[in-house]
C-alpha positions in Angstrom: 0.1 0.2 0.1 1.0 3.6 -0.7 -0.6 6.6 0.7 -0.1 10.5 0.7 -0.6 11.8 4.4 -1.1 15.7 4.4 -1.1 17.7 7.5 -2.2 21.4 7.8 -2.5 23.5 10.8 -1.1 26.3 13.2 2.6 26.0 13.4 3.4 24.5 16.6 6.2 22.8 18.3 6.4 18.9 17.9 4.5 18.2 14.6 6.5 16.5 12.6 8.0 14.8 15.8 4.4 13.7 16.5 3.5 12.6 12.9 6.7 11.1 12.2 6.3 8.8 15.5 2.7 8.1 14.8 3.3 6.9 11.3 6.1 4.6 12.6 3.6 3.3 15.6 1.3 2.5 12.7 4.1 0.5 10.9 4.1 2.6 7.8 7.4 3.7 6.4 8.3 7.3 5.2 9.2 7.2 1.5 9.5 11.0 1.2 8.4 14.2 3.0 8.3 18.1 2.5 7.4 20.6 4.9 7.0 24.2 5.1 5.6 27.1 7.2 3.7 29.8 5.5 2.3 32.7 7.5 2.4 30.8 10.6 0.7 27.9 9.1 2.3 24.5 9.1 2.1 22.4 5.9 3.5 18.8 5.5 3.3 15.8 2.7 4.4 12.5 3.4 4.5 9.7 0.8 3.9 6.7 2.8 4.2 3.0 2.2 3.5 -0.7 3.7 3.3 -4.3 3.3 0.3 -4.4 5.1 -3.4 -4.5 3.2 -4.8 -2.5 6.2 -7.9 -0.7 5.3 -7.6 3.3 4.9 -10.7 3.8 7.2 -9.0 2.7 10.4 -5.9 4.5 9.4 -7.9 7.6 8.9 -9.7 7.1 12.1 -6.4 6.9 14.1 -5.1 10.1 12.2 -8.1 11.9 12.9 -7.9 11.5 16.6 -4.1 11.9 16.7 -4.7 15.3 14.4 -6.8 16.8 17.2 -4.2 15.9 20.0 -1.6 18.2 17.8 -4.5 20.9 16.8 -3.6 20.1 13.0 -5.8 18.4 10.4 -4.5 15.4 9.1 -5.8 13.5 5.9 -4.8 10.4 4.2 
């Protein structure tokens, strides 16, 4: 499986560390990553992959809840 994860929200400490840690916790590999800050807003795109055939709906639930804890919106 391959997917693109996007992260958008007000810039704050620990977003990259938190999101990359969550990606690792879920057994996904980061194949490529890009991030920038635009006028105090953080944006990140990550290309991730896994050998798993896991359903995207479960990953979406995980990232939705985690994004709320970081005060960002995470889409997969």
